[in-house]
C-alpha positions in Angstrom: 0.0 0.0 0.0 1.3 3.4 -1.0 1.6 6.0 1.8 1.4 9.7 1.1 2.3 12.7 3.2 -0.6 14.8 1.9 -2.3 16.1 5.0 0.8 16.9 7.1 2.4 18.6 4.0 -0.7 20.7 3.4 -0.9 21.7 7.0 2.8 22.7 7.0 2.4 24.7 3.8 -0.8 26.4 5.1 0.9 27.3 8.4 3.9 28.9 6.6 1.8 30.7 4.0 -0.5 32.0 6.7 2.5 33.5 8.5 3.7 35.1 5.2 0.3 36.7 4.6 0.7 40.3 3.5 4.3 39.9 2.2 4.9 41.4 -1.2 5.0 39.3 -4.4 6.2 35.7 -4.3 7.3 36.1 -0.7 3.7 35.7 0.3 2.6 33.1 -2.2 5.5 30.8 -3.0 6.5 28.3 -0.4 10.3 28.4 -0.6 10.6 32.2 -0.7 7.9 32.5 2.0 9.9 30.1 4.2 13.1 32.1 3.7 11.4 35.4 4.4 9.7 34.1 7.6 13.1 32.8 8.9 14.6 36.2 8.1 11.7 38.0 9.7 12.1 35.9 12.9 15.8 36.8 13.1 14.9 40.6 12.8 12.2 40.2 15.4 14.5 38.5 17.8 17.2 41.1 17.3 14.9 44.1 17.5 13.3 43.0 20.7 16.7 43.6 22.3 17.2 46.8 20.3 13.9 48.3 21.3 14.8 48.2 25.0 18.0 50.1 24.2 16.2 52.7 22.0 13.5 53.4 24.6 16.1 53.9 27.4 18.0 56.4 25.1 14.7 58.2 24.5 13.9 58.4 28.2 17.4 59.7 29.0 17.2 62.3 26.3 13.8 63.6 27.6 15.0 63.6 31.2 18.2 65.4 30.2 16.3 68.1 28.3 14.0 68.7 31.3 16.9 68.9 33.7 18.8 71.4 31.5 15.7 73.6 31.6 16.1 73.5 35.4 19.9 74.4 35.3 21.2 70.9 36.1 22.9 68.1 34.2 21.4 64.7 33.7 24.2 62.9 35.6 23.9 65.3 38.6 20.2 64.8 38.6 20.4 61.0 38.7 23.1 61.1 41.3 21.0 63.5 43.4 18.0 61.2 43.2 20.1 58.2 44.2 21.4 60.1 47.3 17.9 61.3 48.1 16.7 57.7 47.8 14.0 58.6 45.3 13.2 55.3 43.6 11.8 56.3 40.2 13.0 54.6 37.0 13.9 56.5 33.9 10.6 55.6 32.2 8.6 57.2 35.0 10.9 60.2 35.2 10.6 60.8 31.4 6.8 60.6 31.7 6.8 63.1 34.6 9.1 65.4 32.6 6.7 65.4 29.7 3.3 65.5 31.4 4.0 67.4 34.7 6.8 70.0 34.4 6.1 71.4 37.9 6.4 68.0 39.5 9.6 67.4 37.7 10.9 70.8 38.9 10.2 69.6 42.5 12.2 66.4 41.8 15.1 68.5 40.5 15.0 70.6 43.7 15.0 67.4 45.7 18.0 66.2 43.8 19.8 69.5 44.3 19.2 69.4 48.0 20.6 65.9 48.3 23.9 66.9 46.6 
């Protein structure tokens, strides 16, 4: 009796092409190129999950630095002052405060200045 691999092959192909949906040209329609593109996309996704963390931290530091400069203080002095004052806010929270509540951020800068 002849055994075929029809159902598993169709399921595998369907799964790959479903993930490649929306890709341009043959990348979304042809099995081999779709497979290659998905592998490449997974590599980029893995790499960029790490990169995103770096980029957000840079953004937060830039925002905090701009806000501290407006209050006549450098970023490094501000962070050092907060550490000495034992204010436990992370950079994400500090950046949000700097953008949404300038008066509150100014009070944090005064706290940091007092601790130095």
